[in-house]
C-alpha positions as CSV (number, residue, x, y, z in Angstrom):
1,X,50.1,15.9,-78.5
2,X,46.8,17.3,-79.5
3,X,47.9,20.6,-78.9
4,X,50.6,20.8,-80.8
5,X,48.3,19.4,-83.9
6,X,45.6,21.9,-83.6
7,X,48.8,24.5,-83.2
8,X,50.5,23.5,-86.1
9,X,46.7,23.1,-88.4
10,X,45.9,27.0,-87.2
11,X,49.6,28.4,-88.7
12,X,49.8,30.3,-91.7
13,X,52.7,30.0,-94.2
14,X,54.2,33.1,-94.7
15,X,53.6,33.7,-99.1
16,X,55.4,36.6,-100.6
17,X,53.2,39.6,-101.6
18,X,54.4,39.3,-105.2
19,X,53.1,35.6,-105.0
20,X,49.9,36.5,-104.1
21,X,49.5,39.7,-106.4
22,X,50.4,37.1,-109.1
23,X,47.6,34.5,-108.5
24,X,45.1,37.1,-107.8
25,X,45.8,38.3,-111.3
26,X,46.1,35.1,-112.8
27,X,42.1,34.8,-111.2
28,X,41.1,38.2,-112.6
29,X,42.1,37.4,-116.0
30,X,41.1,33.6,-115.9
31,X,37.5,35.4,-114.9
32,X,37.5,37.7,-117.8
33,X,38.3,35.3,-120.2
34,X,35.7,33.0,-119.2
35,X,33.5,36.2,-119.4
36,X,34.1,37.1,-122.7
37,X,34.1,33.6,-123.7
38,X,30.8,32.4,-122.9
39,X,29.1,35.6,-124.1
40,X,30.6,35.4,-127.2
41,X,28.9,31.4,-127.3
42,X,25.8,32.9,-126.1
43,X,25.6,35.4,-128.7
44,X,26.4,33.1,-131.6
45,X,24.0,30.1,-130.2
46,X,21.2,33.0,-129.7
47,X,21.6,34.1,-133.2
48,X,21.8,30.5,-134.4
49,X,18.4,29.6,-132.2
50,X,16.8,32.9,-134.1
51,X,17.4,31.6,-137.6
52,X,15.9,27.9,-136.5
53,X,13.2,28.8,-134.4
54,X,10.0,28.5,-136.1
55,X,7.4,32.2,-135.5
56,X,4.7,32.3,-133.2
57,X,2.5,32.5,-136.3
58,X,0.4,30.0,-137.5
59,X,2.7,27.0,-139.8
60,X,5.7,27.9,-141.7
61,X,6.4,30.3,-144.2
62,X,8.6,29.7,-147.2
63,X,11.0,32.2,-145.9
64,X,11.5,30.8,-142.5
65,X,14.3,29.0,-141.9
66,X,15.9,31.9,-144.0
67,X,18.7,30.8,-146.6
68,X,20.6,33.9,-145.9
69,X,24.6,33.8,-146.9
70,X,26.4,32.8,-143.9
71,X,28.7,35.6,-142.8
72,X,32.4,35.3,-142.6
73,X,31.9,34.7,-138.6
74,X,29.5,31.8,-140.1
75,X,31.7,30.3,-142.9
76,X,34.9,30.3,-139.8
77,X,32.4,28.3,-137.5
78,X,31.5,26.1,-140.3
79,X,34.9,25.3,-141.4
80,X,36.3,24.5,-138.1
81,X,33.5,22.0,-137.2
82,X,31.2,21.2,-139.8
83,X,30.1,18.1,-138.0
84,X,29.5,19.6,-134.6
85,X,27.6,22.5,-136.4
86,X,25.4,20.6,-138.1
87,X,24.6,18.5,-135.2
88,X,24.2,21.3,-132.9
89,X,21.6,22.4,-135.5
90,X,19.6,19.2,-135.2
91,X,19.6,19.0,-131.9
92,X,17.6,22.6,-131.6
93,X,15.5,21.6,-134.6
94,X,13.8,18.8,-132.3
95,X,14.4,21.1,-128.8
96,X,12.1,23.9,-130.9
97,X,9.4,21.7,-130.5
98,X,9.5,21.0,-127.1
99,X,9.1,24.6,-126.1
100,X,6.4,25.7,-128.5
101,X,2.5,25.7,-128.0
102,X,1.1,22.6,-129.9
103,X,0.1,23.7,-133.1
104,X,-3.4,23.5,-134.9
105,X,-3.7,19.8,-136.5
106,X,-5.9,21.4,-139.3
107,X,-3.9,24.2,-140.6
108,X,-1.1,21.3,-141.1
109,X,-2.5,18.7,-142.5
110,X,-3.0,19.0,-146.6
111,X,-4.8,15.6,-146.9
112,X,-7.9,17.4,-146.7
113,X,-7.2,19.8,-149.7
114,X,-6.8,16.4,-152.3
115,X,-9.9,16.2,-154.4
116,X,-9.3,12.0,-154.9
117,X,-8.3,9.9,-152.6
118,X,-5.3,9.2,-154.4
119,X,-1.7,9.1,-153.1
120,X,0.6,10.1,-155.8
121,X,4.2,9.2,-154.4
122,X,6.8,11.1,-156.8
123,X,9.6,9.0,-154.6
124,X,13.1,10.7,-154.1
125,X,15.5,7.7,-154.7
126,X,18.0,6.6,-152.0
127,X,15.4,7.8,-148.7
128,X,13.9,4.6,-148.0
129,X,11.3,4.7,-151.0
130,X,11.6,1.2,-152.5
131,X,11.0,0.2,-148.4
132,X,8.0,2.4,-148.1
133,X,6.7,1.1,-152.0
134,X,6.6,-2.3,-150.1
135,X,5.1,-1.3,-146.8
136,X,2.2,0.5,-149.2
137,X,2.1,-2.9,-150.9
138,X,1.5,-4.9,-148.3
139,X,-1.2,-2.3,-146.6
140,X,-3.2,-2.0,-149.3
141,X,-4.5,-5.7,-148.9
142,X,-5.4,-4.9,-145.1
143,X,-6.9,-1.1,-146.2
144,X,-8.3,-2.1,-149.5
145,X,-6.8,0.2,-152.3
146,X,-5.3,-0.3,-155.4
147,X,-1.5,-0.3,-155.5
148,X,0.4,1.2,-158.9
149,X,4.0,1.7,-159.3
150,X,6.1,2.7,-162.5
151,X,7.5,-0.1,-164.1
152,X,11.4,0.3,-164.0
153,X,12.4,1.8,-167.4
154,X,15.6,1.7,-169.4
155,X,16.5,5.7,-169.2
156,X,14.4,7.0,-166.0
157,X,13.7,11.1,-166.9
158,X,12.5,12.6,-163.5
159,X,12.4,16.4,-164.9
160,X,9.4,16.1,-167.8
161,X,8.3,18.4,-170.6
162,X,5.4,20.2,-170.6
163,X,3.5,17.6,-172.7
164,X,4.7,14.5,-170.6
165,X,3.6,16.2,-167.6
166,X,0.2,16.6,-168.5
167,X,0.3,13.0,-169.7
168,X,1.5,11.9,-166.3
169,X,-1.2,13.8,-164.5
170,X,-3.8,12.4,-166.7
171,X,-3.2,8.9,-166.4
172,X,-2.8,9.4,-162.3
173,X,-6.2,11.5,-162.7
174,X,-7.8,8.4,-164.3
175,X,-7.2,5.8,-161.7
176,X,-10.2,4.2,-159.9
177,X,-10.2,5.8,-156.0
178,X,-8.7,4.8,-153.5
179,X,-5.3,4.7,-154.9
180,X,-1.7,4.4,-154.5
181,X,0.7,5.6,-157.7
182,X,4.3,5.5,-157.1
183,X,7.3,6.9,-159.6
184,X,10.6,8.7,-159.5
185,X,9.5,11.7,-160.8
186,X,9.3,15.6,-160.1
187,X,6.5,17.6,-158.2
188,X,3.7,17.8,-161.0
189,X,1.3,20.1,-160.7
190,X,-2.2,18.8,-161.5
191,X,-4.3,22.0,-160.7
192,X,-2.2,23.6,-163.7
193,X,-4.1,21.4,-166.2
194,X,-7.7,21.4,-164.4
195,X,-7.3,17.9,-163.1
196,X,-8.0,16.8,-159.4
197,X,-4.9,16.8,-157.0
198,X,-4.1,13.7,-155.3
199,X,-2.6,13.4,-151.5
200,X,1.0,14.5,-152.3
201,X,3.4,12.1,-149.9
202,X,7.1,11.7,-149.9
203,X,10.6,11.1,-148.1
204,X,13.8,12.9,-147.8
205,X,17.4,11.8,-146.4
206,X,20.4,13.6,-145.3
207,X,21.7,14.9,-148.5
208,X,25.3,14.0,-148.1
209,X,24.7,10.2,-147.0
210,X,22.4,10.1,-149.8
211,X,24.2,11.4,-152.7
212,X,27.0,8.6,-151.3
213,X,24.2,6.0,-151.1
214,X,23.3,6.7,-154.4
215,X,27.0,6.4,-155.7
216,X,27.7,2.9,-154.6
217,X,24.5,1.7,-155.3
218,X,24.6,1.9,-159.0
219,X,28.0,-0.3,-158.7
220,X,26.4,-2.7,-156.6
221,X,26.8,-6.2,-158.7
222,X,22.6,-6.9,-157.7
223,X,21.4,-3.6,-159.2
224,X,24.1,-4.2,-162.5
225,X,22.8,-7.6,-162.8
226,X,19.0,-6.7,-162.6
227,X,19.7,-3.8,-165.2
228,X,21.0,-6.2,-167.6
229,X,18.4,-8.8,-167.3
230,X,15.9,-6.2,-168.1
231,X,17.4,-4.1,-170.8
232,X,20.2,-6.8,-172.5
233,X,21.2,-4.3,-174.6
234,X,22.5,-1.7,-172.1
235,X,26.5,-1.7,-172.5
236,X,28.5,-3.1,-169.6
237,X,30.4,-0.4,-167.2
238,X,33.9,0.6,-167.5
239,X,35.6,-2.1,-164.7
240,X,37.8,1.4,-163.7
241,X,34.5,3.3,-163.2
242,X,33.4,0.2,-161.6
243,X,36.4,0.2,-159.2
244,X,36.6,4.0,-158.1
245,X,35.6,4.5,-154.7
246,X,33.9,8.0,-153.5
247,X,36.6,9.4,-151.3
248,X,39.1,9.2,-154.5
249,X,36.3,10.6,-156.7
250,X,35.4,13.9,-154.7
251,X,39.4,14.2,-153.5
252,X,40.8,13.8,-157.0
253,X,38.4,16.3,-158.4
254,X,36.4,13.7,-161.1
255,X,33.7,15.6,-162.7
256,X,31.6,13.1,-161.4
257,X,32.0,13.8,-158.1
258,X,31.9,17.9,-158.7
259,X,28.9,19.6,-156.7
260,X,29.1,23.1,-158.3
261,X,26.5,25.6,-157.0
262,X,24.5,26.9,-159.7
263,X,25.3,23.9,-161.9
264,X,22.8,23.4,-164.6
265,X,24.2,20.5,-166.7
266,X,25.5,18.1,-164.7
267,X,23.9,15.9,-161.7
268,X,20.4,14.9,-163.2
269,X,21.2,11.4,-163.6
270,X,22.5,11.2,-160.1
271,X,19.9,13.3,-158.4
272,X,22.2,15.2,-156.2
273,X,18.9,17.7,-156.4
274,X,16.9,16.3,-153.8
275,X,14.7,19.9,-153.9
276,X,14.2,18.8,-157.3
277,X,11.7,16.4,-156.6
278,X,9.7,19.2,-154.8
279,X,10.3,22.3,-157.3
280,X,8.6,20.9,-160.2
281,X,9.7,21.1,-163.9
282,X,10.7,24.1,-164.5
283,X,14.0,25.1,-165.7
284,X,14.3,27.3,-162.9
285,X,14.5,24.5,-160.7
286,X,17.4,22.8,-162.1
287,X,20.5,25.1,-160.9
288,X,22.1,23.1,-158.2
289,X,22.2,24.0,-154.4
290,X,20.6,27.5,-155.1
291,X,18.5,30.2,-152.9
292,X,15.6,29.8,-155.5
293,X,15.1,26.6,-156.0
294,X,15.3,25.8,-152.1
295,X,12.3,28.3,-151.5
296,X,10.2,27.2,-154.3
297,X,10.7,23.9,-153.1
298,X,9.7,24.7,-149.3
299,X,6.9,26.4,-150.8
300,X,5.9,23.2,-152.6
301,X,6.0,21.1,-149.2
302,X,4.0,23.5,-147.2
303,X,1.1,24.3,-150.1
304,X,1.2,20.9,-151.3
305,X,2.5,17.5,-149.6
306,X,0.4,16.0,-146.6
307,X,3.7,14.3,-145.5
308,X,7.3,14.4,-146.0
309,X,8.7,11.8,-143.9
310,X,12.3,11.4,-142.5
311,X,14.2,8.3,-143.5
312,X,16.4,9.2,-140.2
313,X,13.4,8.7,-138.1
314,X,10.8,6.2,-139.2
315,X,8.5,6.2,-135.9
316,X,7.7,9.9,-135.8
317,X,7.3,9.0,-139.9
318,X,4.8,6.4,-139.6
319,X,3.3,7.8,-136.7
320,X,2.6,11.2,-139.0
321,X,1.4,9.4,-141.9
322,X,-0.8,7.1,-139.7
323,X,-2.5,10.1,-138.4
324,X,-2.5,12.4,-141.6
325,X,-3.4,9.8,-143.9
326,X,-5.2,7.0,-142.1
327,X,-6.9,5.6,-145.2
328,X,-4.2,4.3,-146.6
329,X,-1.7,4.0,-143.4
330,X,-3.4,2.5,-140.8
331,X,-1.6,-0.2,-138.5
332,X,1.6,0.7,-140.9
333,X,3.7,1.2,-137.7
334,X,2.8,-1.8,-136.3
335,X,3.4,-3.8,-139.8
336,X,6.7,-2.2,-140.1
337,X,8.2,-3.4,-136.9
338,X,6.4,-6.8,-137.1
339,X,8.2,-7.4,-140.8
340,X,11.0,-5.6,-139.6
341,X,13.4,-7.8,-141.1
342,X,12.1,-8.1,-144.7
343,X,11.5,-4.3,-144.6
344,X,15.4,-3.4,-143.5
345,X,17.0,-5.8,-146.1
346,X,15.4,-4.3,-149.0
347,X,17.8,-1.9,-151.2
348,X,20.8,-3.0,-148.4
349,X,24.0,-2.4,-149.4
350,X,26.6,-4.2,-147.0
351,X,29.2,-3.9,-149.8
352,X,29.2,0.2,-149.2
353,X,32.6,1.1,-147.8
354,X,32.7,4.1,-145.3
355,X,33.1,7.6,-146.2
356,X,35.4,9.8,-143.8
357,X,34.2,13.0,-142.2
358,X,37.0,14.7,-144.0
359,X,35.2,14.0,-147.5
360,X,31.7,14.3,-146.0
361,X,32.6,18.0,-144.6
362,X,33.6,18.6,-148.2
363,X,30.3,17.8,-149.6
364,X,28.0,19.6,-147.0
365,X,30.1,22.7,-147.6
366,X,28.9,22.0,-151.5
367,X,25.2,20.9,-150.5
368,X,23.9,24.0,-148.0
369,X,20.5,24.9,-149.8
370,X,20.0,21.3,-149.9
371,X,20.8,20.5,-146.4
372,X,18.7,23.5,-145.6
373,X,15.8,22.0,-147.0
374,X,16.0,18.4,-145.7
375,X,16.3,20.3,-142.3
376,X,13.0,22.4,-143.4
377,X,11.0,18.8,-144.0
378,X,12.8,17.8,-140.4
379,X,11.1,20.5,-138.5
380,X,7.8,20.5,-140.6
381,X,7.7,16.6,-139.8
382,X,8.0,17.2,-136.2
383,X,5.6,20.0,-135.7
384,X,3.0,17.9,-137.2
385,X,4.0,15.1,-134.9
386,X,3.4,17.7,-132.0
387,X,-0.1,18.7,-133.3
388,X,-1.1,15.3,-132.7
389,X,-0.6,15.9,-128.9
390,X,1.0,12.4,-128.6
391,X,4.6,11.8,-126.9
392,X,7.4,9.8,-127.3
């Protein structure tokens, strides 16, 4: 019985010659297809890596993370998988700091350039700035510094005329040291007015999530009630405007949700231009989602800002703030997490509905330069973090 089993195992079933040739041809074709596909994929990933990888030179230049116009291949790739595209980019941004040499902490520390121990937090709306303002208020007691913030205004102007910009800079230059001053306003260049330069700090957020958050924030009942109590003569908003959801606003072509490249006239009040808060008060800073504004904003961050934090990564942001601006942020990380319940509810909007990826993809195609600026700030923050020679 054992002999029969072994004999059966050793038998070879005859395969027709044409069938075996067909199998060989299929195998060869599959190998060739995989080779070509892998080669193309490697090439495209390498192109992305080259664009995103910082050079070996000290720090970043404003031309790094270049704002090249996408090729037709890039555009096809973006439209076929926008979500995955930006996900891959963010992953590569983080990985690029794992494989490079530890940068020089002094070269990345703009705090040493300040002429006064005064923080100027020209906060961007809807990036967690209200939470950080409250954190600074509580830190002012333990770290013994003066806390100053601008009062709510009936109409908030972030883009100032030259004389108003000078008056703002002069008032901040005259406050006692050490102090913090907080206000929604564009970057203000103190040296242009021969005034002592403060310590600049700010935060940024994913531009698409930020514009959605702003849309529902100004429609929130508690926001409208608070504004009404402070300014009773403000007109009541149109009920139809209050009911309008963001998805319909985008898909139906409502002017409130049209984000057109180069547009100057629209969108100042909805703060779609995150770059505007870093570019400045010049007319050249107004065109939406353009290369010129992007480059000016990146250059200002490199040259002037001690830290630009990321809302989506609070641990890294708070760690870098503690180490680069210790006079004001000592103990910030522990304080935040010890009191996280009170911090996490600040300006929280539980009524904000979810927005579909379809609509977010439409926005991403219109916010390309704003997204590039956000990623630039993300890279810089991680480079500052690595310079501390810390580990997660």
